[in-house]
C-alpha positions as CSV (number, residue, x, y, z in Angstrom):
1,M,185.7,65.0,132.4
2,A,186.9,62.3,129.6
3,G,190.2,64.2,129.4
4,H,190.1,64.1,133.2
5,S,189.5,60.9,133.6
6,Q,191.7,60.1,130.9
7,F,194.5,61.9,132.5
8,K,194.1,60.2,136.3
9,N,194.3,57.1,134.1
10,I,197.7,57.8,132.8
11,M,199.0,59.2,135.9
12,H,198.1,55.8,137.6
13,R,199.8,53.8,135.1
14,K,202.7,56.2,135.4
15,G,202.7,55.7,139.3
16,A,202.3,51.9,139.1
17,Q,205.5,52.1,136.3
18,D,207.2,54.1,138.7
19,A,206.9,52.0,141.7
20,K,207.9,48.9,139.7
21,R,211.2,50.7,138.5
22,A,211.8,51.9,142.5
23,K,211.5,48.4,142.8
24,V,213.9,46.7,140.7
25,F,216.5,49.4,141.4
26,T,216.3,48.6,145.1
27,K,217.1,44.6,144.4
28,L,219.9,45.3,141.9
29,I,221.3,47.8,144.6
30,R,221.3,45.1,147.0
31,E,222.8,42.2,144.8
32,I,225.3,44.6,143.8
33,T,226.5,45.5,147.5
34,V,226.2,41.7,148.3
35,A,228.7,41.0,145.4
36,A,231.1,43.6,145.9
37,R,231.3,42.5,149.9
38,A,231.7,38.9,148.8
39,G,234.7,39.6,146.2
40,L,236.8,42.3,144.9
41,P,234.8,45.7,144.0
42,D,236.1,45.4,140.7
43,P,233.5,44.1,138.4
44,N,236.3,42.8,135.8
45,Q,237.6,40.6,138.3
46,N,234.7,39.7,140.2
47,P,232.0,37.7,138.1
48,R,229.3,38.0,139.9
49,L,229.6,41.8,140.6
50,R,229.7,42.2,136.7
51,A,226.6,40.6,136.1
52,A,225.0,42.8,138.8
53,V,226.6,45.7,136.9
54,M,225.5,44.5,133.4
55,A,221.5,43.8,135.1
56,A,221.9,47.6,136.4
57,R,223.0,48.9,133.6
58,T,220.3,47.2,131.5
59,A,217.5,48.3,133.6
60,N,219.0,52.3,133.1
61,M,220.5,52.8,136.7
62,S,222.8,55.4,136.6
63,R,226.6,54.8,136.9
64,D,226.7,57.2,140.2
65,T,223.6,54.7,141.7
66,I,226.0,51.9,140.8
67,E,229.5,53.2,141.9
68,R,227.4,54.5,145.1
69,A,226.3,50.6,145.7
70,I,229.8,49.2,144.8
71,S,231.6,51.4,147.4
72,R,228.8,50.5,150.2
73,G,229.7,47.0,149.8
74,A,233.7,47.8,149.7
75,G,233.2,49.3,153.1
76,T,233.8,53.0,152.1
77,A,230.5,54.1,152.3
78,G,228.3,52.5,154.8
79,G,225.9,50.7,154.6
80,E,223.4,47.8,155.8
81,N,224.6,44.2,156.2
82,Y,223.1,42.1,153.8
83,E,222.3,38.0,154.1
84,E,221.7,35.2,151.5
85,V,218.9,33.3,152.5
86,R,216.2,30.8,150.6
87,Y,212.7,29.5,151.1
88,E,211.0,26.7,149.9
89,G,207.1,25.5,149.7
90,Y,204.6,25.2,147.6
91,G,202.2,26.7,146.4
92,P,198.5,26.8,144.7
93,G,198.2,23.2,142.8
94,G,201.1,21.8,144.4
95,V,203.5,24.1,142.5
96,A,207.2,24.1,144.1
97,I,208.7,27.6,144.9
98,I,212.0,28.6,145.7
99,V,212.6,32.0,146.6
100,E,216.0,33.6,147.7
101,A,216.5,37.0,149.2
102,L,218.9,39.4,150.6
103,T,217.8,40.6,154.0
104,D,219.2,42.9,156.9
105,N,216.5,41.2,159.0
106,R,216.0,37.6,158.9
107,N,212.9,37.5,161.2
108,R,211.1,40.2,159.3
109,T,212.0,38.6,155.9
110,A,210.6,34.8,157.2
111,G,207.7,36.6,158.7
112,E,207.0,38.5,155.3
113,V,207.4,35.2,153.1
114,R,205.2,33.2,155.2
115,T,202.1,35.4,155.5
116,A,202.4,35.4,151.7
117,F,202.4,31.4,151.1
118,N,199.5,31.0,154.2
119,K,196.8,34.1,152.9
120,L,197.0,32.6,149.0
121,G,197.2,29.2,149.6
122,G,200.5,28.0,149.6
123,T,202.2,26.4,152.4
124,L,206.2,27.1,153.4
125,G,208.4,24.3,153.8
126,E,212.0,23.7,155.2
127,T,214.8,24.4,153.0
128,G,215.2,21.1,150.8
129,S,211.5,20.2,151.0
130,V,211.0,21.3,147.2
131,S,214.7,22.3,146.0
132,F,215.1,18.7,144.9
133,Q,212.3,19.1,142.2
134,F,215.0,21.5,140.6
135,A,218.6,21.3,138.9
136,R,221.2,23.9,139.6
137,V,222.0,25.8,136.9
138,G,223.9,29.0,135.2
139,V,221.7,30.7,132.9
140,V,222.6,33.3,130.5
141,R,219.6,35.7,128.5
142,Y,220.1,37.5,125.7
143,P,217.0,39.6,123.9
144,A,215.7,37.4,121.0
145,S,217.1,40.3,118.4
146,V,220.7,39.9,118.9
147,A,220.8,36.5,116.8
148,T,218.2,33.6,115.2
149,A,217.9,30.9,117.4
150,D,220.1,28.7,115.0
151,A,222.8,31.2,115.4
152,M,222.3,31.2,118.9
153,L,222.0,27.6,119.4
154,E,225.4,26.8,117.7
155,A,227.1,29.6,119.3
156,S,226.2,28.5,122.6
157,I,227.2,25.2,122.4
158,D,230.3,26.0,121.2
159,A,231.1,27.5,124.0
160,G,230.2,25.0,126.4
161,A,226.2,25.5,127.4
162,D,224.0,22.2,128.1
163,D,220.8,24.0,126.7
164,V,219.3,26.7,124.9
165,E,215.6,27.5,124.8
166,S,214.9,30.2,122.1
167,G,211.2,32.4,122.6
168,E,209.7,35.5,120.5
169,E,211.5,37.5,122.9
170,I,214.5,36.1,124.5
171,H,217.2,33.2,124.4
172,E,218.1,31.4,127.5
173,I,221.1,29.7,127.5
174,Y,221.9,27.3,130.7
175,C,225.2,25.8,131.6
176,K,226.6,23.4,134.6
177,P,227.0,26.2,137.3
178,D,230.6,26.0,137.6
179,D,230.4,26.8,133.5
180,L,228.7,30.6,134.0
181,N,231.4,32.7,134.3
182,A,233.4,30.9,131.1
183,L,230.0,30.9,129.0
184,R,229.2,34.6,129.2
185,D,232.5,35.7,128.7
186,A,232.5,34.0,125.3
187,L,228.9,34.7,124.2
188,E,229.6,38.4,125.6
189,A,232.9,38.2,122.8
190,K,230.3,37.2,120.5
191,F,226.7,39.2,120.9
192,G,228.1,41.6,123.7
193,A,226.9,41.9,126.8
194,P,223.9,39.8,128.2
195,E,221.0,41.3,130.0
196,H,221.3,38.7,132.7
197,A,223.7,36.1,133.9
198,A,223.5,34.1,137.1
199,L,223.4,30.7,138.8
200,S,219.1,29.9,139.2
201,W,216.8,26.9,139.6
202,R,215.8,25.3,136.6
203,P,212.7,22.9,137.1
204,Q,213.2,19.3,136.0
205,N,209.2,19.1,135.2
206,L,206.1,21.7,135.1
207,I,202.8,21.6,136.3
208,E,200.0,23.0,134.2
209,V,197.3,25.6,136.2
210,S,194.8,27.0,135.1
211,G,191.0,28.7,136.5
212,E,191.1,29.7,140.1
213,T,194.4,27.6,140.7
214,A,196.3,29.7,138.4
215,E,194.4,32.9,139.7
216,Q,195.7,32.7,143.2
217,L,199.4,31.2,142.1
218,L,200.1,34.2,140.1
219,K,198.8,36.3,142.7
220,L,201.1,34.5,145.3
221,V,204.1,35.0,142.9
222,G,203.6,38.5,142.6
223,T,203.0,39.4,146.1
224,L,206.5,37.8,146.9
225,D,208.3,39.8,143.9
226,D,206.7,43.0,145.6
227,N,209.0,42.1,148.6
228,D,212.1,44.2,148.1
229,D,213.9,41.8,150.0
230,V,213.2,39.0,147.2
231,Q,215.4,38.6,144.6
232,T,214.3,35.6,142.8
233,I,212.0,33.6,142.1
234,S,211.8,29.9,140.9
235,A,208.5,27.8,140.4
236,N,207.8,24.8,138.3
237,Y,204.4,25.6,136.4
238,T,203.1,26.6,133.4
239,V,200.3,28.6,132.1
240,A,198.9,28.0,128.8
241,E,198.8,30.7,126.4
242,A,194.5,30.8,126.2
243,E,195.3,31.3,130.5
244,L,197.6,33.9,130.6
245,A,195.4,36.2,127.6
246,R,192.3,35.7,130.0
247,L,193.7,36.6,133.3
248,S,195.4,39.6,131.4
249,A,192.4,40.3,129.9
């Protein structure tokens, strides 16, 4: 019985990992399709598409899947028309949240996002209701293993970055939106392809959450992230390491 239960637990975890991987692929395929449709279907001549393809390769997406997504975006393989939409609101604890999505049905996505906010202690607002609390920036992300914090800082500043945050697992390099392509290219020449390069929303101030507020907020963010239409979630909160350890126990 113990062995049987262990096997079931392993299979359950594997199923959860496979489901998560499938959701990641769905989001990446949509981004590749939209990027190819918005510009040239050649990653070398389309910075957004290039970044999307890099992200897909980092996630171990097959070349055939990437090429099919590009073909759909270029209009040579049919497929849905996706629209970019943004939602803004407040989560538990007054945390500001920006949700960016790619959807083929605005009514469906708006309803699902609103339901998530309402059920999990949040309030969906109008466009612009929270974005003033964020700065629009370009962000390039590398694993920490590619360089020391000092080496990444020096190279990033030389390449035109405004700020660098280095941690145990990643380097995040920030720049003005118009400087993103030049920064990414300069860093790629030195460190190889980044695992992420895109425009993002960077909070200007952070709210520390704990206890039930943190639990509810993380449920809301998790529910939004599980939605296939949602591409990115930006929020101005932080959770203390001790609290994170308690919540993950």
